[in-house]
C-alpha positions as CSV (number, residue, x, y, z in Angstrom):
1,Q,142.4,124.1,-167.3
2,V,142.0,122.8,-163.8
3,H,144.4,120.3,-162.4
4,L,144.5,118.7,-158.9
5,V,147.6,116.5,-158.4
6,E,147.9,114.5,-155.3
7,S,151.2,113.1,-153.9
8,G,152.6,111.8,-150.7
9,G,150.9,108.4,-150.4
10,G,152.7,105.2,-149.6
11,L,153.1,102.3,-147.2
12,V,153.2,103.1,-143.5
13,Q,153.1,101.1,-140.3
14,P,150.2,101.5,-137.9
15,E,150.5,104.5,-135.6
16,G,152.7,106.1,-138.3
17,S,152.3,109.4,-140.1
18,L,152.0,110.6,-143.7
19,R,151.4,114.0,-145.2
20,L,149.5,114.2,-148.5
21,S,149.7,117.1,-150.8
22,C,147.4,118.3,-153.5
23,A,148.8,120.8,-156.0
24,V,146.0,123.0,-157.5
25,S,146.2,124.9,-160.7
26,G,143.7,126.6,-162.9
27,L,141.3,127.9,-160.2
28,T,141.3,130.5,-157.4
29,L,141.4,128.8,-154.0
30,N,139.1,131.3,-152.3
31,D,136.3,130.4,-154.8
32,Y,136.3,126.7,-153.8
33,I,135.8,124.4,-150.9
34,L,138.9,122.2,-150.9
35,G,138.8,118.8,-149.3
36,W,139.9,115.2,-149.2
37,H,137.9,112.0,-149.8
38,R,139.0,108.4,-149.7
39,Q,137.9,105.1,-151.2
40,A,138.8,101.7,-149.7
41,P,138.6,98.5,-151.8
42,G,135.0,97.4,-152.2
43,K,133.6,100.5,-150.5
44,E,132.1,103.8,-151.7
45,R,134.1,107.0,-151.7
46,E,133.8,108.8,-148.4
47,F,134.4,112.3,-147.1
48,V,137.5,112.8,-145.0
49,A,138.1,116.5,-144.4
50,S,137.5,119.9,-146.0
51,L,138.3,123.6,-145.6
52,S,136.0,126.5,-146.2
53,K,136.6,128.9,-149.1
54,S,138.5,131.3,-146.8
55,G,140.9,128.5,-145.8
56,K,139.6,128.5,-142.3
57,S,136.9,126.4,-140.6
58,P,138.2,122.8,-141.1
59,F,135.7,120.0,-141.0
60,Y,136.5,116.3,-140.4
61,S,134.7,113.0,-140.5
62,D,134.3,111.4,-137.1
63,S,136.7,108.6,-138.1
64,V,139.7,110.9,-138.6
65,K,138.9,113.8,-136.1
66,G,141.8,114.3,-133.8
67,R,144.2,112.4,-136.0
68,F,144.1,114.2,-139.4
69,T,144.7,117.9,-140.1
70,I,143.8,119.7,-143.3
71,S,145.5,122.9,-144.3
72,R,146.4,124.9,-147.4
73,D,149.2,127.2,-148.5
74,D,147.9,130.0,-150.7
75,D,151.4,130.9,-152.1
76,S,152.0,127.4,-153.5
77,K,148.3,126.7,-154.1
78,T,148.7,123.4,-152.2
79,V,146.3,121.6,-149.9
80,Y,147.7,119.3,-147.3
81,L,146.4,116.4,-145.3
82,Q,148.6,115.6,-142.3
83,M,147.7,112.1,-141.1
84,N,148.9,110.9,-137.7
85,N,148.3,107.7,-135.7
86,L,147.3,105.9,-138.9
87,K,145.3,102.7,-138.6
88,P,144.8,99.8,-141.0
89,E,141.3,101.0,-141.7
90,D,142.7,104.2,-143.1
91,T,144.0,102.2,-146.1
92,A,142.4,103.7,-149.2
93,V,143.0,105.8,-152.3
94,Y,142.9,109.4,-151.2
95,Y,141.4,112.0,-153.5
96,C,141.6,115.8,-153.5
97,K,138.4,117.6,-154.4
98,A,137.6,121.2,-155.3
99,T,133.9,122.2,-155.0
100,G,132.6,125.5,-156.4
101,W,130.9,126.4,-159.6
102,S,132.1,123.0,-160.7
103,V,133.5,120.0,-159.0
104,Y,137.0,118.8,-159.7
105,W,138.8,115.7,-158.6
106,G,142.4,114.6,-158.5
107,Q,143.6,111.2,-159.7
108,G,144.2,109.9,-156.2
109,T,147.1,108.6,-154.2
110,Q,147.3,105.2,-152.5
111,V,147.8,105.0,-148.7
112,T,148.4,101.6,-147.2
113,V,148.7,101.1,-143.5
114,A,150.1,97.7,-142.6
115,S,152.8,96.2,-140.4
């Protein structure tokens, strides 16, 4: 059974940093594109970042490019999202997503950027 479990969210001040983690089980990382999406209140879920199946070739939305970094650790089967220089508009629930033969989502973790 596939599980994606996010952690690391919380309240942070503007210009602060957070690192989100997504623990993956039940699938082979190299068979899936792993990524992060987010959903702010009253808005649709949007793409944030992704990694190719090889774990290379990161891709970012324009809104986070240069501030966020996606990476993965194959030994622990964890996907990370390092978020720097956070802005109030980054406030959202952040979801981990695995796309391959099927699509899997985590339950989400709340990130709130406020002073």
